A tleap script that builds the chain and sets N, CA, C and O, in Angstrom:
source leaprc.protein.ff14SB
mol = sequence {
  NMET THR ARG THR VAL MET VAL ARG ASN ILE
  ILE ALA VAL ALA ALA ILE THR LEU VAL SER
  VAL GLY LEU SER GLY CYS ASP TYR TRP PRO
  PRO ALA LEU GLN THR GLN ILE GLU GLN LEU
  ARG SER GLU LEU GLN SER ALA THR LEU GLU
  LYS ALA GLN LEU GLN ASN GLN LEU ALA SER
  ILE ALA LYS VAL LYS ASP ASP LEU GLN THR
  GLN VAL ASN ASP LEU SER ARG ALA ASN GLN
  ASP LYS SER THR MET ILE ALA SER LEU GLN
  SER GLY LEU SER ALA ALA GLN GLY ARG LEU
  ALA LYS SER ALA LYS ALA ALA THR PRO LYS
  ALA SER ALA VAL LYS PRO PRO ALA LYS VAL
  THR GLN LYS ALA PRO ALA LYS LYS LYS ALA
  PRO ALA LYS THR ALA VAL LYS CHIE
}
set mol.1.N position { 58.364 -82.074 40.715 }
set mol.1.CA position { 58.728 -80.863 39.463 }
set mol.1.C position { 57.800 -81.012 38.231 }
set mol.1.O position { 57.697 -80.135 37.374 }
set mol.2.N position { 57.231 -82.016 38.213 }
set mol.2.CA position { 56.778 -82.465 37.140 }
set mol.2.C position { 55.025 -81.524 37.011 }
set mol.2.O position { 54.160 -81.387 36.145 }
set mol.3.N position { 55.241 -81.080 38.403 }
set mol.3.CA position { 53.451 -80.642 38.321 }
set mol.3.C position { 54.019 -79.179 38.249 }
set mol.3.O position { 53.396 -78.369 37.562 }
set mol.4.N position { 55.103 -78.800 38.876 }
set mol.4.CA position { 55.417 -77.320 38.091 }
set mol.4.C position { 55.521 -76.801 36.992 }
set mol.4.O position { 55.043 -75.727 36.626 }
set mol.5.N position { 56.307 -77.722 36.265 }
set mol.5.CA position { 56.580 -77.522 34.787 }
set mol.5.C position { 55.238 -77.570 34.334 }
set mol.5.O position { 55.152 -76.592 33.591 }
set mol.6.N position { 53.831 -78.310 34.358 }
set mol.6.CA position { 52.850 -78.393 33.566 }
set mol.6.C position { 52.277 -77.107 33.947 }
set mol.6.O position { 51.612 -76.461 33.137 }
set mol.7.N position { 52.475 -76.741 35.014 }
set mol.7.CA position { 51.417 -75.585 35.909 }
set mol.7.C position { 52.359 -74.473 34.913 }
set mol.7.O position { 51.583 -73.632 34.459 }
set mol.8.N position { 53.595 -74.261 34.511 }
set mol.8.CA position { 54.027 -73.693 33.981 }
set mol.8.C position { 54.099 -73.423 32.244 }
set mol.8.O position { 54.279 -72.411 31.566 }
set mol.9.N position { 53.936 -74.429 32.017 }
set mol.9.CA position { 53.174 -74.709 30.803 }
set mol.9.C position { 52.080 -73.935 30.160 }
set mol.9.O position { 52.016 -73.081 29.275 }
set mol.10.N position { 51.235 -74.560 30.947 }
set mol.10.CA position { 49.711 -74.270 31.282 }
set mol.10.C position { 49.494 -72.835 31.159 }
set mol.10.O position { 48.624 -72.370 30.422 }
set mol.11.N position { 50.568 -71.864 32.142 }
set mol.11.CA position { 50.541 -70.484 31.978 }
set mol.11.C position { 51.432 -69.907 30.546 }
set mol.11.O position { 51.263 -68.906 29.849 }
set mol.12.N position { 52.098 -70.649 30.500 }
set mol.12.CA position { 52.495 -70.068 29.020 }
set mol.12.C position { 51.769 -70.151 27.730 }
set mol.12.O position { 51.799 -69.269 26.871 }
set mol.13.N position { 51.203 -71.119 27.659 }
set mol.13.CA position { 49.946 -71.480 26.965 }
set mol.13.C position { 48.717 -70.538 26.625 }
set mol.13.O position { 48.180 -70.165 25.583 }
set mol.14.N position { 48.482 -70.285 28.224 }
set mol.14.CA position { 47.032 -69.361 28.340 }
set mol.14.C position { 47.927 -67.722 27.889 }
set mol.14.O position { 47.452 -67.053 26.972 }
set mol.15.N position { 48.763 -67.400 28.377 }
set mol.15.CA position { 49.635 -66.066 28.018 }
set mol.15.C position { 49.654 -66.030 26.488 }
set mol.15.O position { 49.209 -65.023 25.936 }
set mol.16.N position { 50.128 -67.036 25.761 }
set mol.16.CA position { 50.174 -66.772 24.180 }
set mol.16.C position { 48.986 -66.756 23.962 }
set mol.16.O position { 48.755 -65.741 23.304 }
set mol.17.N position { 47.877 -67.444 24.187 }
set mol.17.CA position { 46.704 -67.632 23.692 }
set mol.17.C position { 46.150 -66.005 23.929 }
set mol.17.O position { 45.805 -65.380 22.926 }
set mol.18.N position { 46.094 -65.495 24.973 }
set mol.18.CA position { 45.797 -63.973 25.485 }
set mol.18.C position { 46.126 -63.376 24.783 }
set mol.18.O position { 45.263 -62.766 24.151 }
set mol.19.N position { 47.457 -63.171 24.455 }
set mol.19.CA position { 48.721 -62.092 23.381 }
set mol.19.C position { 47.855 -62.521 22.156 }
set mol.19.O position { 47.103 -61.652 21.714 }
set mol.20.N position { 47.856 -63.534 21.650 }
set mol.20.CA position { 47.516 -63.680 19.843 }
set mol.20.C position { 46.226 -63.402 19.876 }
set mol.20.O position { 45.943 -62.666 18.931 }
set mol.21.N position { 44.918 -63.771 20.829 }
set mol.21.CA position { 43.596 -62.743 20.599 }
set mol.21.C position { 43.961 -61.430 20.791 }
set mol.21.O position { 43.834 -60.711 19.800 }
set mol.22.N position { 44.403 -60.895 21.854 }
set mol.22.CA position { 44.810 -59.619 21.555 }
set mol.22.C position { 45.071 -59.166 20.451 }
set mol.22.O position { 44.286 -58.403 19.887 }
set mol.23.N position { 45.990 -59.463 20.022 }
set mol.23.CA position { 46.776 -59.333 18.708 }
set mol.23.C position { 46.028 -59.428 17.161 }
set mol.23.O position { 46.298 -58.797 16.139 }
set mol.24.N position { 45.209 -60.245 17.351 }
set mol.24.CA position { 44.306 -60.584 15.891 }
set mol.24.C position { 43.219 -60.163 16.109 }
set mol.24.O position { 42.557 -60.099 15.072 }
set mol.25.N position { 42.589 -59.766 17.172 }
set mol.25.CA position { 40.786 -59.156 17.595 }
set mol.25.C position { 40.297 -60.020 17.779 }
set mol.25.O position { 40.839 -61.124 17.814 }
set mol.26.N position { 38.689 -59.716 18.020 }
set mol.26.CA position { 38.139 -60.709 18.492 }
set mol.26.C position { 37.004 -60.811 17.592 }
set mol.26.O position { 36.913 -59.677 17.121 }
set mol.27.N position { 36.178 -61.460 17.136 }
set mol.27.CA position { 35.090 -61.772 16.109 }
set mol.27.C position { 33.883 -61.694 16.916 }
set mol.27.O position { 32.767 -61.718 16.397 }
set mol.28.N position { 34.063 -61.606 18.120 }
set mol.28.CA position { 33.036 -62.022 19.042 }
set mol.28.C position { 32.169 -60.413 19.850 }
set mol.28.O position { 32.643 -59.747 20.771 }
set mol.29.N position { 30.881 -60.176 19.154 }
set mol.29.CA position { 30.815 -58.918 19.760 }
set mol.29.C position { 29.163 -59.560 20.305 }
set mol.29.O position { 28.469 -60.355 19.672 }
set mol.30.N position { 28.808 -58.867 21.785 }
set mol.30.CA position { 27.883 -59.363 22.506 }
set mol.30.C position { 26.415 -58.853 21.976 }
set mol.30.O position { 26.444 -57.683 21.594 }
set mol.31.N position { 25.208 -59.462 21.881 }
set mol.31.CA position { 24.157 -59.365 20.884 }
set mol.31.C position { 23.528 -57.538 21.405 }
set mol.31.O position { 22.861 -56.871 20.614 }
set mol.32.N position { 23.905 -57.023 22.793 }
set mol.32.CA position { 23.642 -55.576 23.016 }
set mol.32.C position { 24.473 -54.597 22.471 }
set mol.32.O position { 24.098 -53.428 22.390 }
set mol.33.N position { 25.738 -55.031 22.032 }
set mol.33.CA position { 26.408 -54.088 21.256 }
set mol.33.C position { 26.167 -54.204 19.906 }
set mol.33.O position { 26.081 -53.124 19.323 }
set mol.34.N position { 26.016 -55.306 19.162 }
set mol.34.CA position { 25.758 -55.440 17.995 }
set mol.34.C position { 24.219 -54.806 17.776 }
set mol.34.O position { 24.031 -54.080 16.800 }
set mol.35.N position { 23.211 -55.075 18.633 }
set mol.35.CA position { 22.329 -54.070 18.080 }
set mol.35.C position { 22.316 -52.353 18.314 }
set mol.35.O position { 21.668 -51.605 17.581 }
set mol.36.N position { 23.050 -51.938 19.327 }
set mol.36.CA position { 23.850 -50.717 19.071 }
set mol.36.C position { 24.446 -50.263 18.045 }
set mol.36.O position { 24.287 -49.111 17.640 }
set mol.37.N position { 25.243 -51.167 17.476 }
set mol.37.CA position { 25.869 -50.604 16.151 }
set mol.37.C position { 25.016 -50.526 15.303 }
set mol.37.O position { 24.954 -49.471 14.673 }
set mol.38.N position { 24.137 -51.531 15.019 }
set mol.38.CA position { 23.220 -51.191 14.163 }
set mol.38.C position { 22.239 -50.272 14.092 }
set mol.38.O position { 21.720 -49.898 13.040 }
set mol.39.N position { 21.932 -49.849 15.303 }
set mol.39.CA position { 20.851 -48.529 15.670 }
set mol.39.C position { 21.795 -47.238 14.975 }
set mol.39.O position { 21.439 -46.561 14.011 }
set mol.40.N position { 23.369 -47.066 15.900 }
set mol.40.CA position { 23.924 -45.990 14.950 }
set mol.40.C position { 24.091 -46.098 13.738 }
set mol.40.O position { 23.951 -45.044 13.118 }
set mol.41.N position { 24.418 -47.268 12.972 }
set mol.41.CA position { 24.662 -46.904 11.509 }
set mol.41.C position { 23.155 -46.566 10.926 }
set mol.41.O position { 23.114 -45.706 10.046 }
set mol.42.N position { 22.032 -47.114 11.305 }
set mol.42.CA position { 20.498 -46.583 10.818 }
set mol.42.C position { 20.569 -44.991 10.733 }
set mol.42.O position { 20.335 -44.271 9.762 }
set mol.43.N position { 20.988 -44.619 12.130 }
set mol.43.CA position { 20.771 -42.954 12.524 }
set mol.43.C position { 21.925 -42.607 11.625 }
set mol.43.O position { 21.704 -41.536 11.059 }
set mol.44.N position { 22.911 -43.064 11.345 }
set mol.44.CA position { 24.039 -42.031 10.503 }
set mol.44.C position { 23.296 -42.374 9.095 }
set mol.44.O position { 23.325 -41.405 8.336 }
set mol.45.N position { 22.766 -43.292 8.667 }
set mol.45.CA position { 22.285 -43.475 7.470 }
set mol.45.C position { 21.000 -42.334 7.237 }
set mol.45.O position { 20.939 -41.726 6.169 }
set mol.46.N position { 20.155 -42.139 8.146 }
set mol.46.CA position { 19.158 -41.151 8.002 }
set mol.46.C position { 19.568 -39.775 8.093 }
set mol.46.O position { 19.076 -38.854 7.441 }
set mol.47.N position { 20.625 -39.673 9.056 }
set mol.47.CA position { 21.205 -38.300 9.092 }
set mol.47.C position { 21.847 -37.862 7.601 }
set mol.47.O position { 21.722 -36.743 7.104 }
set mol.48.N position { 22.618 -39.086 6.953 }
set mol.48.CA position { 23.189 -38.631 5.684 }
set mol.48.C position { 21.823 -38.223 4.941 }
set mol.48.O position { 21.852 -37.117 4.401 }
set mol.49.N position { 20.777 -38.869 4.849 }
set mol.49.CA position { 19.786 -38.654 3.687 }
set mol.49.C position { 19.089 -37.057 4.129 }
set mol.49.O position { 18.766 -36.231 3.276 }
set mol.50.N position { 18.945 -36.841 5.600 }
set mol.50.CA position { 18.631 -35.341 5.948 }
set mol.50.C position { 19.565 -34.411 5.230 }
set mol.50.O position { 19.250 -33.496 4.470 }
set mol.51.N position { 20.734 -34.784 5.584 }
set mol.51.CA position { 21.785 -33.824 5.246 }
set mol.51.C position { 21.897 -33.352 3.844 }
set mol.51.O position { 22.141 -32.194 3.505 }
set mol.52.N position { 21.656 -34.552 2.924 }
set mol.52.CA position { 21.631 -34.187 1.369 }
set mol.52.C position { 20.107 -33.554 1.062 }
set mol.52.O position { 20.093 -32.721 0.155 }
set mol.53.N position { 18.865 -33.838 1.687 }
set mol.53.CA position { 17.744 -32.987 1.616 }
set mol.53.C position { 17.984 -31.731 1.795 }
set mol.53.O position { 17.541 -30.924 0.977 }
set mol.54.N position { 18.733 -31.306 2.898 }
set mol.54.CA position { 18.821 -29.772 3.298 }
set mol.54.C position { 19.694 -29.067 2.367 }
set mol.54.O position { 19.572 -27.899 1.999 }
set mol.55.N position { 20.838 -30.143 1.934 }
set mol.55.CA position { 21.310 -29.473 0.785 }
set mol.55.C position { 20.574 -28.883 -0.014 }
set mol.55.O position { 20.587 -27.676 -0.253 }
set mol.56.N position { 19.814 -29.778 -0.526 }
set mol.56.CA position { 19.109 -29.400 -1.848 }
set mol.56.C position { 18.443 -28.356 -1.675 }
set mol.56.O position { 18.486 -27.451 -2.508 }
set mol.57.N position { 17.526 -28.259 -0.308 }
set mol.57.CA position { 16.574 -26.920 -0.175 }
set mol.57.C position { 17.841 -25.968 0.101 }
set mol.57.O position { 17.316 -24.855 0.143 }
set mol.58.N position { 19.137 -25.802 0.299 }
set mol.58.CA position { 19.936 -24.924 0.609 }
set mol.58.C position { 20.000 -24.089 -0.903 }
set mol.58.O position { 19.626 -22.971 -1.257 }
set mol.59.N position { 20.573 -25.061 -1.490 }
set mol.59.CA position { 20.685 -24.818 -2.748 }
set mol.59.C position { 19.424 -24.098 -3.417 }
set mol.59.O position { 19.533 -22.911 -3.721 }
set mol.60.N position { 18.673 -24.529 -3.565 }
set mol.60.CA position { 17.114 -24.060 -4.327 }
set mol.60.C position { 16.818 -22.764 -3.870 }
set mol.60.O position { 16.506 -21.858 -4.643 }
set mol.61.N position { 16.928 -22.586 -2.242 }
set mol.61.CA position { 16.729 -21.074 -1.650 }
set mol.61.C position { 17.652 -20.149 -1.794 }
set mol.61.O position { 17.335 -18.967 -1.661 }
set mol.62.N position { 19.089 -20.557 -2.121 }
set mol.62.CA position { 20.237 -19.597 -2.456 }
set mol.62.C position { 19.675 -19.035 -4.106 }
set mol.62.O position { 19.765 -17.881 -4.527 }
set mol.63.N position { 19.162 -20.083 -4.748 }
set mol.63.CA position { 18.920 -19.718 -6.285 }
set mol.63.C position { 17.521 -18.788 -6.410 }
set mol.63.O position { 17.314 -18.180 -7.460 }
set mol.64.N position { 16.528 -18.703 -5.236 }
set mol.64.CA position { 15.685 -18.059 -5.071 }
set mol.64.C position { 16.014 -16.495 -4.864 }
set mol.64.O position { 15.626 -15.510 -5.492 }
set mol.65.N position { 17.073 -16.656 -3.490 }
set mol.65.CA position { 17.953 -15.336 -2.983 }
set mol.65.C position { 18.393 -14.819 -4.381 }
set mol.65.O position { 17.960 -13.707 -4.682 }
set mol.66.N position { 19.159 -15.435 -5.253 }
set mol.66.CA position { 19.995 -14.756 -5.892 }
set mol.66.C position { 19.026 -14.240 -7.105 }
set mol.66.O position { 19.467 -13.407 -7.897 }
set mol.67.N position { 17.768 -14.722 -7.227 }
set mol.67.CA position { 16.918 -14.482 -8.562 }
set mol.67.C position { 16.367 -13.221 -7.828 }
set mol.67.O position { 16.471 -12.165 -8.453 }
set mol.68.N position { 15.733 -13.176 -6.455 }
set mol.68.CA position { 14.842 -11.817 -5.602 }
set mol.68.C position { 15.987 -10.722 -5.395 }
set mol.68.O position { 15.758 -9.544 -5.118 }
set mol.69.N position { 17.510 -11.396 -5.606 }
set mol.69.CA position { 18.396 -10.048 -5.285 }
set mol.69.C position { 18.572 -9.538 -6.559 }
set mol.69.O position { 18.735 -8.319 -6.526 }
set mol.70.N position { 18.607 -10.119 -7.908 }
set mol.70.CA position { 18.595 -9.409 -9.232 }
set mol.70.C position { 17.429 -8.951 -9.231 }
set mol.70.O position { 17.589 -7.943 -9.920 }
set mol.71.N position { 16.135 -8.973 -8.887 }
set mol.71.CA position { 15.080 -8.461 -8.946 }
set mol.71.C position { 15.182 -7.044 -8.607 }
set mol.71.O position { 14.771 -6.139 -9.334 }
set mol.72.N position { 15.781 -6.880 -7.401 }
set mol.72.CA position { 16.233 -5.980 -6.391 }
set mol.72.C position { 16.775 -5.003 -6.991 }
set mol.72.O position { 16.292 -3.870 -6.990 }
set mol.73.N position { 17.996 -5.378 -7.659 }
set mol.73.CA position { 18.767 -4.303 -8.163 }
set mol.73.C position { 18.215 -3.931 -9.482 }
set mol.73.O position { 18.409 -2.772 -9.851 }
set mol.74.N position { 17.682 -4.583 -10.106 }
set mol.74.CA position { 16.748 -4.175 -11.436 }
set mol.74.C position { 16.060 -3.142 -10.920 }
set mol.74.O position { 16.307 -1.946 -11.078 }
set mol.75.N position { 15.007 -3.734 -10.166 }
set mol.75.CA position { 14.035 -2.092 -9.591 }
set mol.75.C position { 14.670 -1.116 -9.067 }
set mol.75.O position { 14.306 -0.014 -9.479 }
set mol.76.N position { 15.726 -1.122 -8.086 }
set mol.76.CA position { 16.353 0.169 -7.940 }
set mol.76.C position { 16.974 0.880 -8.779 }
set mol.76.O position { 17.022 2.097 -8.602 }
set mol.77.N position { 17.813 0.066 -10.280 }
set mol.77.CA position { 18.389 1.030 -11.071 }
set mol.77.C position { 16.881 1.731 -11.611 }
set mol.77.O position { 16.937 2.919 -11.928 }
set mol.78.N position { 15.497 0.999 -11.726 }
set mol.78.CA position { 14.394 1.398 -12.216 }
set mol.78.C position { 14.156 2.615 -11.501 }
set mol.78.O position { 13.956 3.696 -12.055 }
set mol.79.N position { 14.182 2.411 -10.158 }
set mol.79.CA position { 13.696 3.346 -9.141 }
set mol.79.C position { 14.681 4.860 -9.425 }
set mol.79.O position { 14.184 5.986 -9.436 }
set mol.80.N position { 16.021 4.584 -9.620 }
set mol.80.CA position { 16.698 5.701 -9.608 }
set mol.80.C position { 16.541 6.304 -10.547 }
set mol.80.O position { 16.363 7.508 -10.362 }
set mol.81.N position { 16.525 5.759 -12.102 }
set mol.81.CA position { 15.729 6.466 -13.162 }
set mol.81.C position { 14.672 7.154 -13.328 }
set mol.81.O position { 14.510 8.282 -13.794 }
set mol.82.N position { 13.716 6.136 -12.772 }
set mol.82.CA position { 12.470 7.460 -12.430 }
set mol.82.C position { 12.625 8.722 -11.483 }
set mol.82.O position { 12.135 9.830 -11.699 }
set mol.83.N position { 13.502 8.300 -10.245 }
set mol.83.CA position { 13.912 9.742 -9.318 }
set mol.83.C position { 14.387 11.069 -10.528 }
set mol.83.O position { 13.919 12.198 -10.669 }
set mol.84.N position { 15.365 10.442 -11.181 }
set mol.84.CA position { 16.140 11.433 -11.899 }
set mol.84.C position { 15.007 11.946 -12.559 }
set mol.84.O position { 14.594 13.087 -12.353 }
set mol.85.N position { 14.283 10.841 -13.650 }
set mol.85.CA position { 13.254 11.502 -14.142 }
set mol.85.C position { 12.170 12.638 -13.639 }
set mol.85.O position { 11.958 13.731 -14.163 }
set mol.86.N position { 11.741 12.246 -12.840 }
set mol.86.CA position { 11.184 12.951 -12.375 }
set mol.86.C position { 11.717 14.184 -11.804 }
set mol.86.O position { 10.995 15.171 -11.940 }
set mol.87.N position { 13.000 14.363 -11.096 }
set mol.87.CA position { 13.776 15.790 -10.877 }
set mol.87.C position { 13.761 16.378 -11.682 }
set mol.87.O position { 13.230 17.484 -11.575 }
set mol.88.N position { 14.361 15.947 -12.993 }
set mol.88.CA position { 13.873 16.206 -14.581 }
set mol.88.C position { 13.030 17.410 -14.993 }
set mol.88.O position { 13.150 18.556 -15.424 }
set mol.89.N position { 11.923 16.334 -14.548 }
set mol.89.CA position { 10.679 16.959 -15.133 }
set mol.89.C position { 9.659 18.036 -14.168 }
set mol.89.O position { 8.709 18.729 -14.532 }
set mol.90.N position { 10.250 17.868 -12.868 }
set mol.90.CA position { 9.992 18.789 -12.036 }
set mol.90.C position { 10.760 19.989 -12.373 }
set mol.90.O position { 10.159 20.954 -12.844 }
set mol.91.N position { 11.796 20.024 -12.218 }
set mol.91.CA position { 12.827 20.988 -12.915 }
set mol.91.C position { 12.438 21.882 -14.043 }
set mol.91.O position { 12.734 23.076 -14.093 }
set mol.92.N position { 11.641 21.125 -15.098 }
set mol.92.CA position { 11.511 21.746 -16.404 }
set mol.92.C position { 10.074 22.384 -16.326 }
set mol.92.O position { 9.764 23.363 -17.004 }
set mol.93.N position { 9.229 21.758 -15.457 }
set mol.93.CA position { 7.910 22.454 -14.591 }
set mol.93.C position { 8.070 23.476 -14.219 }
set mol.93.O position { 7.436 24.387 -14.751 }
set mol.94.N position { 8.891 23.725 -13.262 }
set mol.94.CA position { 9.832 25.117 -12.556 }
set mol.94.C position { 9.586 25.785 -13.432 }
set mol.94.O position { 8.685 26.622 -13.491 }
set mol.95.N position { 10.624 25.409 -14.510 }
set mol.95.CA position { 11.135 26.627 -15.407 }
set mol.95.C position { 9.678 26.995 -16.150 }
set mol.95.O position { 9.130 28.084 -16.319 }
set mol.96.N position { 9.391 26.026 -16.416 }
set mol.96.CA position { 7.809 26.503 -17.176 }
set mol.96.C position { 6.838 27.274 -16.524 }
set mol.96.O position { 6.208 28.005 -17.289 }
set mol.97.N position { 6.526 27.331 -15.341 }
set mol.97.CA position { 5.764 27.838 -14.477 }
set mol.97.C position { 6.111 29.287 -14.381 }
set mol.97.O position { 5.380 30.274 -14.468 }
set mol.98.N position { 7.813 29.153 -14.117 }
set mol.98.CA position { 8.257 30.597 -13.890 }
set mol.98.C position { 8.278 31.506 -15.521 }
set mol.98.O position { 8.575 32.682 -15.728 }
set mol.99.N position { 7.952 30.701 -16.252 }
set mol.99.CA position { 8.148 31.680 -18.021 }
set mol.99.C position { 6.502 31.907 -18.136 }
set mol.99.O position { 6.177 32.834 -18.877 }
set mol.100.N position { 5.518 31.235 -17.547 }
set mol.100.CA position { 4.506 31.514 -17.766 }
set mol.100.C position { 4.062 32.497 -16.443 }
set mol.100.O position { 3.041 33.173 -16.571 }
set mol.101.N position { 4.571 32.545 -15.607 }
set mol.101.CA position { 4.589 34.067 -14.369 }
set mol.101.C position { 4.933 34.902 -15.021 }
set mol.101.O position { 4.333 35.977 -15.012 }
set mol.102.N position { 5.918 34.701 -15.732 }
set mol.102.CA position { 6.789 36.179 -15.995 }
set mol.102.C position { 5.768 37.031 -17.588 }
set mol.102.O position { 5.615 38.238 -17.780 }
set mol.103.N position { 5.339 36.061 -18.312 }
set mol.103.CA position { 4.451 36.121 -19.497 }
set mol.103.C position { 2.913 36.670 -19.010 }
set mol.103.O position { 2.291 37.500 -19.674 }
set mol.104.N position { 2.491 36.183 -17.975 }
set mol.104.CA position { 1.346 36.346 -17.145 }
set mol.104.C position { 1.657 37.985 -16.598 }
set mol.104.O position { 0.760 38.798 -16.819 }
set mol.105.N position { 2.541 38.325 -16.101 }
set mol.105.CA position { 2.900 39.752 -15.214 }
set mol.105.C position { 2.958 40.540 -16.523 }
set mol.105.O position { 2.408 41.640 -16.587 }
set mol.106.N position { 3.724 39.919 -17.765 }
set mol.106.CA position { 3.586 41.208 -19.293 }
set mol.106.C position { 2.426 41.374 -19.503 }
set mol.106.O position { 1.918 42.478 -19.699 }
set mol.107.N position { 1.689 40.046 -19.490 }
set mol.107.CA position { 0.208 40.252 -20.112 }
set mol.107.C position { -0.856 41.112 -19.398 }
set mol.107.O position { -1.854 41.661 -19.865 }
set mol.108.N position { -0.412 41.083 -18.240 }
set mol.108.CA position { -1.508 41.639 -17.150 }
set mol.108.C position { -1.584 42.911 -17.475 }
set mol.108.O position { -2.728 43.142 -17.866 }
set mol.109.N position { -0.760 44.067 -17.509 }
set mol.109.CA position { -1.154 45.126 -17.865 }
set mol.109.C position { -1.902 45.068 -19.042 }
set mol.109.O position { -3.014 45.501 -18.739 }
set mol.110.N position { -1.885 44.769 -20.206 }
set mol.110.CA position { -2.462 44.972 -21.567 }
set mol.110.C position { -3.643 44.387 -21.033 }
set mol.110.O position { -4.528 45.166 -21.388 }
set mol.111.N position { -4.214 43.388 -20.329 }
set mol.111.CA position { -5.337 42.904 -20.300 }
set mol.111.C position { -6.297 44.082 -19.232 }
set mol.111.O position { -7.503 44.308 -19.339 }
set mol.112.N position { -5.727 44.449 -18.633 }
set mol.112.CA position { -6.508 45.383 -17.492 }
set mol.112.C position { -6.749 46.727 -18.537 }
set mol.112.O position { -7.863 47.203 -18.755 }
set mol.113.N position { -5.920 47.058 -18.925 }
set mol.113.CA position { -6.086 48.334 -20.105 }
set mol.113.C position { -6.920 48.263 -20.836 }
set mol.113.O position { -7.718 49.201 -20.841 }
set mol.114.N position { -7.069 47.455 -21.517 }
set mol.114.CA position { -8.319 47.169 -22.566 }
set mol.114.C position { -9.141 45.610 -22.042 }
set mol.114.O position { -8.728 44.498 -22.373 }
set mol.115.N position { -10.314 45.847 -21.204 }
set mol.115.CA position { -10.841 44.872 -20.617 }
set mol.115.C position { -12.200 45.027 -21.674 }
set mol.115.O position { -12.873 46.058 -21.636 }
set mol.116.N position { -12.450 44.181 -22.385 }
set mol.116.CA position { -13.574 43.688 -23.576 }
set mol.116.C position { -14.656 43.703 -22.767 }
set mol.116.O position { -14.303 43.581 -21.594 }
set mol.117.N position { -15.877 43.804 -22.905 }
set mol.117.CA position { -17.238 44.039 -22.171 }
set mol.117.C position { -17.654 42.372 -22.285 }
set mol.117.O position { -17.583 41.741 -23.339 }
set mol.118.N position { -18.055 41.860 -21.108 }
set mol.118.CA position { -18.514 40.489 -21.050 }
set mol.118.C position { -19.785 40.111 -21.565 }
set mol.118.O position { -20.662 40.944 -21.337 }
set mol.119.N position { -20.083 39.266 -22.090 }
set mol.119.CA position { -21.474 38.928 -23.132 }
set mol.119.C position { -21.762 37.942 -22.379 }
set mol.119.O position { -20.986 37.013 -22.156 }
set mol.120.N position { -23.373 38.090 -21.724 }
set mol.120.CA position { -23.950 36.808 -21.342 }
set mol.120.C position { -24.398 36.372 -22.553 }
set mol.120.O position { -24.305 37.243 -23.418 }
set mol.121.N position { -24.966 35.073 -23.019 }
set mol.121.CA position { -25.474 34.758 -24.116 }
set mol.121.C position { -26.367 33.334 -23.525 }
set mol.121.O position { -25.854 32.219 -23.433 }
set mol.122.N position { -27.468 33.584 -23.245 }
set mol.122.CA position { -28.024 32.337 -23.047 }
set mol.122.C position { -28.841 31.313 -23.943 }
set mol.122.O position { -29.481 31.559 -24.966 }
set mol.123.N position { -28.647 30.049 -23.266 }
set mol.123.CA position { -28.962 29.068 -24.636 }
set mol.123.C position { -30.423 28.903 -25.077 }
set mol.123.O position { -31.169 28.891 -24.097 }
set mol.124.N position { -30.991 28.786 -26.120 }
set mol.124.CA position { -32.152 28.546 -25.896 }
set mol.124.C position { -32.579 27.705 -25.428 }
set mol.124.O position { -31.660 26.894 -25.314 }
set mol.125.N position { -33.872 27.115 -24.846 }
set mol.125.CA position { -34.397 26.288 -24.091 }
set mol.125.C position { -34.571 25.254 -25.261 }
set mol.125.O position { -35.161 25.464 -26.321 }
set mol.126.N position { -33.974 24.150 -24.883 }
set mol.126.CA position { -34.423 22.615 -25.985 }
set mol.126.C position { -35.866 22.361 -25.849 }
set mol.126.O position { -36.604 22.464 -24.870 }
set mol.127.N position { -36.111 21.980 -27.153 }
set mol.127.CA position { -37.704 21.924 -27.600 }
set mol.127.C position { -37.603 20.192 -27.237 }
set mol.127.O position { -36.869 19.239 -27.498 }
set mol.128.N position { -39.011 20.529 -26.364 }
set mol.128.CA position { -39.538 19.011 -25.848 }
set mol.128.C position { -40.049 18.154 -27.121 }
set mol.128.O position { -40.664 18.756 -28.002 }
set mol.129.N position { -39.858 17.039 -27.219 }
set mol.129.CA position { -40.432 15.997 -27.993 }
set mol.129.C position { -41.703 16.035 -27.802 }
set mol.129.O position { -42.089 16.301 -26.664 }
set mol.130.N position { -42.502 15.827 -28.661 }
set mol.130.CA position { -43.919 15.555 -28.523 }
set mol.130.C position { -44.123 14.267 -27.893 }
set mol.130.O position { -43.341 13.373 -28.217 }
set mol.131.N position { -44.882 14.052 -27.192 }
set mol.131.CA position { -44.997 12.185 -26.366 }
set mol.131.C position { -45.519 12.021 -27.798 }
set mol.131.O position { -46.039 12.797 -28.599 }
set mol.132.N position { -45.117 10.440 -27.827 }
set mol.132.CA position { -45.431 9.477 -28.692 }
set mol.132.C position { -47.190 9.149 -28.479 }
set mol.132.O position { -47.908 9.241 -27.484 }
set mol.133.N position { -47.427 8.802 -29.666 }
set mol.133.CA position { -49.041 8.056 -29.298 }
set mol.133.C position { -49.053 6.738 -28.565 }
set mol.133.O position { -48.308 5.799 -28.845 }
set mol.134.N position { -49.797 6.741 -27.775 }
set mol.134.CA position { -50.072 4.945 -27.413 }
set mol.134.C position { -51.164 4.676 -27.777 }
set mol.134.O position { -52.055 5.428 -28.172 }
set mol.135.N position { -51.145 3.345 -27.635 }
set mol.135.CA position { -52.027 2.830 -28.539 }
set mol.135.C position { -53.279 2.702 -27.396 }
set mol.135.O position { -52.962 2.447 -26.234 }
set mol.136.N position { -54.525 2.863 -27.706 }
set mol.136.CA position { -55.701 2.746 -26.879 }
set mol.136.C position { -56.334 1.464 -27.364 }
set mol.136.O position { -56.559 1.124 -28.526 }
set mol.137.N position { -56.654 0.606 -25.855 }
set mol.137.CA position { -57.569 -0.710 -26.813 }
set mol.137.C position { -58.945 -0.038 -26.354 }
set mol.137.O position { -59.096 0.978 -25.675 }
set mol.138.N position { -59.802 -0.791 -26.849 }
set mol.138.CA position { -61.201 -0.839 -26.639 }
set mol.138.C position { -62.054 -1.950 -26.360 }
set mol.138.O position { -63.264 -1.777 -26.208 }
savepdb mol mol.pdb
quit
């Protein structure tokens, strides 16, 4: 019986040891697992840096986009103003051409009734300058 009691005690101690190690955690990590953990940590760190860089790029691109959108809005307003001005000027030009046509029609009967004779005047030919004297060497 002593032997069976001894085996029971050993099994009890082993069970208590396994339970205590299981509850307290194990500080031993195999080298391959430690290498993998370090590799994952370095990948996490590089991914974090890359994320920060991309966020900075995104912020600068968003600022450029906002600046360009502001310019587009300003140019659209200026374009609308110029289109309005062009329409107004075309309307004024059409009205002026209409008045000119009316005044030309009203002036045409007067002009055809009294037609002054056309005078042809000739210009006098331009005088030629006398050639400058050239020094002759002897």
